Structures are given as structure tokens and as C-alpha cells.
N, C-alpha and C positions, 0 to 999 in steps of 0.2 A: 230609503226610497230614492234618494239622489244617486246612490251607487247603482241601484237597479236600473235607472234610466241610462246611466253611463254604459252599463253592460249591454243594454239593448242597442244603443247606438253603435257600440263597438261591433256587435254582431252584424248590423246592417252594413257598416262600412267594410267589414272583412269578408262578407259573403263571397264565396268563390264559384258559385254555380254558373255565373256568366263569363268567367275567365276562360280564355282559350286553353290554358294549360290544364284546366279541369276536364276538358273534353277528351283528354288522352289518358292512357293508362298510368296515371301518376297519383300518388296518395295526396289528398287535399283535406286538411283538418277541419275546414269550415264549409265544406260543400253542402252540409246538411242544413245550413241556416235558411236557405230559401224555402225548402220543403216545410220547415217547422214555423217560420215567422212571416214569410213573404207570400207564399201561395195562398190565394183567398179560400176561406171557408164560408160558404153561403154568401159569396161575393164580398166578403170583408176580410181584410188581412188580419191575422192574429196579432201582428205588431201594433196595428191601430187600436185593436181592442185593449191591449195592454196599456198603450199610451193614454187612451180615454179613461181607463180605470185609475191610472196614476194621477191624471189631471183631476178627476172627480174627488179622489181622496185628498189631494193637495188643497183643492178649493174648500173642502169640508174642514180642513185644518187652518183655514184663513191664510193660505199661502200668498194671496194677493193683497193682504193687509199692508205689506211693504209696497210702497208706491212703484208703479211702472211709468214709463214715458207715455203720456197720454196721446200725443200726435202719432207716435209709432204704433200704439195699440189700435187707433182708429184706422191707420193705413192698412194694417193687417186685416182688420174686419172688412175694410173696403175691398181687399183682394178676394176674400172669400165670397163677398156679396156679388161682385161682377162675375166670378166663376160660376156661381149658381144661376145668375141671370143668363149667361151664355149657354149654360146647359139646358135651361128651360126653353130658351129661344131656339136653339138648335133642334131639340126634340119636337117642338111645336111646328117647325117648318119642314119636317120629314127627315130629320137626321137619324142615322143608325144609332139605336140606343146602346148597343154594346160598345161601339167605338166612342160614343160620347162619354160614357161612364169611364172608359179607359183613359180618355184624354183629360178628364177633369178630376179623377180620383186622387192622383198624386199631388196636384196643387192644394187640394183640400186637406190631404194628409199632412202636407208640409206645414200648414197653418196649425193643425192640431199638435204637431211635434214642437213647433216654436213656443206655443203656450205651455206645453207640458214641461219643456226645458226651463222656461221662465218661472214656472210655478215651483220648481224644485231647486233652482240655482239662482241665488240672490246677489252674490258678490263675486268678485274676480277669483277669489280663492276657491269658490264652489265650482267654477268653470275649469279649473286646472285638471280635474279628473276627466272631464269630457275631452279636453285637449290631448291628454295622454292616450285616451281611447282612439282618437283620430290618428295620431302619429303611429300608434301600435298597429292599427289596421294597415297603414301604408307600409310599415316595415315588414309585416307578415307577407303581404303581396310582393314586396320587393325581393325578399328571400326566396319565395316560391318561383318567381319569374327567373331568377338567376339559376336556380336548380334546373328549371325547365330548359333554359337556354343551353346549358352545358351538358345536360343529359339527353336532350331530344333534338334541339335545333342544330347545335354545333356538330354532332355526329351525322347529321343528314337523315335522321329518322322521320322527319316531317317533310312531306313533299306533296303539293307545293308549299312554299314558305307562307305561313299565315300572315294576315294583314297586321296583326299585333300579337303579342305573346301573353298578355294578361287580359285587360279589357279597356274599353274607351274611358270608362268612368274613373279609373285610377289616376287619370290626369289631374283631377281636382285634388285628390288627397296628396299626391306626390308633390305637385307644384306648390301648394300652400304649406305643406310640411317643411319643405326646404326653406321657405321664407321664415317660418316661425322658429325653426331651429337656429337659423343664423341670428335672428333677432334675440333669441334666448341667450346666446353666447355674447351678444353685444350689450344687452341691457342688464344682464345678471352674470357678469364674467367670472363665475367661480370655476375652479378646476373641473368640477364634475360637469357643469353645463358645457364647458368648452370640449371636454372629452366626448360627451353625448353628441354634440353637433359635429365634431370631427369624425366620428364613426358613422353616424346615420346619414349625414348629407351626401357623402360619396356613395353610400349604398343606394340611396334614393335616386341619385343622378345616373348610376349604372342602370337601374330599373327603367328610368325614363328613356335612356338610350336604347335598351333592348326592346322596349315596347313599341318604338318607332311611330309614335303619334305626334304629328307636327304641331297639333294644338297644345301639347304639353310644353314645348319650347316657347311658344307664344305666351302661354299662361305664366310660365316661370319668369320670363322677362317682365311681364306686366306686374306680377307680384313683387319682384325686386324693385321695380320703379316705384310702386306704391309704398313699399317699405322705406325707400330713400326719402321720398317727399314728405312722408308723415313723420319721420324722425325729427324731433325738435333740434334746433341748433345746439351743438354741444361739442366737446372735445372728441367724442366718439365719431360724430358725423364728419368732423374735419379730417379725422384719420381715414374714414371711408372715402372721402373725396380725394385725398392724396393717393390712396391705393388705386382708385378708379382712374385717375389721371395717369398713373404709372402703367396701367395695363392697356390703355387706349391704343398705343402703337402696336402692341401684341395682337389686339383684337382686329385692328385694321389689316395687319399682315395676314391674319387668319382668313379674313374676308376676301382679300385680294387673291390669295392662293386657292382657297376652297370654293369660291363661287362657281357653280356649274359642275363641280366635280362629284362623282358618284360614291366615293369612299365613305364608309360608315362614320369616320371621325368628323366628316363635314355634314352630318345629318342635320344638326341645328340650322345650318345655312340653307339646306334643301327645304326645310320647313318654311322659312320666310320667303324663299324663292318661289315656291309653288303657290303660296297664297298672295303673291304680289306681282311677279313678272311672268314666270313660265308656268302657265296653268296646266296642271296634269289632268288626268281623267276625273279624279275626285273633285277637283275644283270646278271643272266644267259641269259635272253632275249637280253640284251645289247651285251653280248659276242657273241652270235650267229649273231646278226646284224653286229657287227664289222667284223666278219669273212666273211660275205657276201660282205661287202664293200671292203675288201682286195681282195676277189675273183673278184670283179668287176674291180678293177684297174689292176689285172693280166690279165683278159680277154680282156679288151679294150686297154691296153697299159698304161705304167706308165707316159709317156710324156704328153699326152693330156687327158687321162682318157676316160670316155664314152661320155662326153658332157652332157649338160642339156637335160632333156627329156627322158633319158634312165632309166630303172628300175635297181636297184642294184640286184646282184645275190642272189637268195634265197638258202641258204645252209641247212635250216631246216624250216619246216612249223609249228613247235611246238609252237612258241611264236608270230607268226605273228598276226597283228591286222586287220583282213579282213573287219571289219565294217568301217574302215577308207579308203575311196576310193583311196587316194593318198599315202598310206603307202609304196609302193615300191619305191617312189621317195623322201621320207622324213625320213631319218634315224635319230635316236636320237642323235648320235654322229655327229654333224655338221662339226667338224674338219676333221674326217676321211672321212665323206661324201664329203666334199669339194675336198679332194685329189682323191677320187674314181671317181667323176664326172668331174673334171677339170685337173687331173694329176699334174705333177711337175710344169708345166707352170702356170696353174690357181691357184694352191695352193700357190706358192711363190708370185705370183702377188697380190693375194687378202689378204692372211694372213699377209703380211708384214705391213698392217695398224696397227696391234696389237703391234709388237715390236717398230715400229717407233713412235707411239703415246706414248708408255710407256717411250721411251727414252726422248722425248721432255718434257713430263709432269714431269718426274723425275728430269730433269735438272732444270726446273723452281722451283720445290718443294725444291731442295737443294741449288740452286744458286741465286734465286731471293732475292732482298733486302726487298721487302714489304711482310709483313705477309699475306696480302690478296691474293697476287699472289701465294705464297707458299701454302696457304690453298686450293685455287681453283684447282691447279694442283694436289695436293694430293688427293682431292676428285675425280678428273678425273681418277687418277690411280686406286682408289678403284672401281670405276664404270667399268673400263676396265677389272679388275680382275673378277668381278662378271659376266660380259658379256662373258669372255673367259671360265669361269666355266660352264655357261649355254650352250655355244657352244659345249663344250665337253660332257656335261651330259644330255642335254634335249632340243634338237631341237632349239638351240639358233638362228641359221640363219633363222628360219621360225617364230620367235617371234617378233611381233611389239615392245613390251616393250624392249626386248634385243637390237634390232637393232637401235631403236631410242635413247636408252641410249648410245649405242656405238657411234652414230653420235655426241652426246654431248661431249664425251671424245675426239673425233677426232677434233671437232671444237675448243676446248680449246687448243689442241696441235697445231692447225693452228695459233691461235691468240696470246696466252699469252707469248710464248718465245720471240717474237718480242716486244710485249707491255711491258714486264718486263725488257727488255734490255739484256737478256742472249743469244740471237741469232740474227744475222743480215745477211740476204741473204746467209745463209749456213756457216757463220763464227761466231765464238764465239765473244761475245761483253761484255764489262764490264758494268754491270748495274748501272744506276744512283740510287740515294737514294731519292725518293720522300717522301713527308710527310706521316706519318703513318695514317692508316684509322681505325677508331674504329667501331667495329661491335657489335650490341646489345645495 
């Protein structure tokens, strides 16, 4: 059953239907996934039916007999509660039912996915298969985008040049995968793990470069900073610090030479430049949208917001995407959107899953005795950071990849604190020291 869940999540992460390269005459091995798993049947996605059946079976086998972190579980139940409250409130005040269900469906599905993962994965070793599925999906998309770049983009067969070459959602997979592969080589420095990281990290970096999503570079830096600060003091961390100090002059030279230059090699700098100093059209559009979300919260009230199913207030028509039917209900900034649609009550009730998951995963990463527990929780933290970045910058709450990656991080926070011995029914516990596990 655990392997079946891992296969399901691999298929969700590797789905190619929304990728730009899939829109052209190019063979795509996983383009069928959306038609079979994602598109609703009687308004319910087949994927969710399968997850619900797995969860029901796992519960019947007393899967939750093994304790989970009670505060984390209550937080997730709170998230589903405020989502339903905002749905009822929005519909009762005249909200569009189709848009309301579209807005609230994925957050509820994310909760179902988190509990399904937690029901079938109890230890760090169980999560290894899910982690492999996550990286494998990123590698598949990386290989496909490289083929697309050299077969279609480079020869000039695509005109005008698309905004990206894969999809916006790959940002989450690629940025988190780079961090977890580097961590794998550092924490378990076997020849095999070093070889895997040495091959796959450059491959993923090339894909990030070709996809031209500035948020990917921001997320990558955020993930690596998270990795650095979570790593406990050790000889490995001291080596990393010496390497970092050694490359600082190179980075400074790169910034001085490349700031403001248009060449593709300086694209990471362009990403930070356009989100900080030189605002491009995309940044200005986001700012207008954010002002509309603030106006929405002001219009409908700060406590409950507008409820799901209401349009956000349009303060300018200059940058709106009218070709997208649901654009008034789907802002790019999902964090501010959550506040505009659900108010203080909904925002605090749902957003709390992020800091709670971060707290418990960070505790395991720093306090657990087993390297495998520390590794898995650190990975969950990096996934959480990538998801939060996507929420803030690019419709994260409406992205299947983002929300199901978030469910993985929540499931790890539900299980590993107890399994590693650093938490027991809401109380700190002194972890035991089981035998070490070799990876690779």
C-alpha cells in the first residue's frame, strides 16, 4: 500500500499536461496523467478517490495506532475547518459556487493527502520511497525541458519565445531537490550518493536556467540557507563555511559584473533585481493584484474576509489576464489571497500549518539521534520553504505540485517527531539511540 501511494504521488509530480513543452509536437511519456488522475469525474478527482480508499484501508488496519504529533494533527484539522467555514460563508453571501469549490478543493485535498501519507509512512525509512519519487519527477521534467530547449527553442522553431519552457510548478521540485541531493552527499557521503548528487544537481540547475522562472532562483537560495542553518555544528558544517568564505569574492565579482546585464548567464541576478530594485511588467502586475486583495479585505471585513467564491477587487485593468476565466478568484499571491478571502480567522487557521510543520521538522532535524531522521526532517523543511515561496509568488495554493509537496512535509511533521523520540503527546521526550542506518 505504501508503494502504491508513492506511485500516485510520483504521477502527480511528473504530470506533463501543464508543461509548455507538452503543448508542442513532442513526445511526452506522462501527458496522460492529468486525464486519468486529475480531471474530475462527477466533480471529484480520481486521485482523491484513490487516496480516500487508501486512507480508509489504513485506518481499518489501525495505521494510527502508532502515535502522531497531537498539536500537528489539531493544526491540520483546524486548517480543514476554516476552509469549510470560508466556503459556507462565501456561498451564503452570494459567492459563485463553481469558483468557490475550485478555490477550496485543493486545500481540502492536501489535508486528505497528508493524512494518507501519514497513515502509510511511519518512519524515516518509509519516506525514502516518497523522496525518490519526488526527485525522479524532477529529473524527468529536467530531461524533457533540455530536449525541448535544444530541439525546439535553440533552432528557433518556437516564436515568440514562451515565458517558460516547462511549467511554473517545477520550481518547487527542482529547488527542493537540489537541496536534498546536496544534503544527501553531505550527511551520507558514500561514493554512490556523491555520484548521484554530482550528476543530478547540475542537470536540475540547467533545467532551472532554461525554465527562466525567477522564483526558482529565490527558492533555491532560500532552501540552501535553510539547509545551512539547520545543519548542526560539525566538521562538515565547518568545511561548508570555509568553502562559502572562499567563494564570496567570486560571487561579489559576479554581482558587480552582471548586475543589470541581459545575458542568460546573469539570469539569477536578474531574478533578484526584478523582485527588488528594477520592477518589470510582471512585478508591477503583482503589485496591482496585491492592492486589489487588500481592497478586498477592506471591503468585506478583516475578520472573515469575502469568503470563497467572491471576486477580488479590481483596482486596475492594465495587467489582468482576461483569457483565464477564473482570474478574479485566483491571485498570484496565495498568502495575501488567503487573507483577503478568509480574513483573520481563515488565515490564522490555515496558515498555521506552515510554522507548526517548520517547528516540528526543525526539532527533529536538530534533536534526533539518528542521521536518517535528521535528514528526512531537513528535507521536509526545504520542501516547506519552497512551497511557501510558491504560495507567495505564483499561485501556490492552486498548484497540485505545491500542495501535494506541502502534504508530504506535513506528514513528516506528523510522524517523525514521535518516531524519533523527540516528542511524545505534546511533551518533549529524550530520544533513544537506535543503530545507525547506512544510505547509499
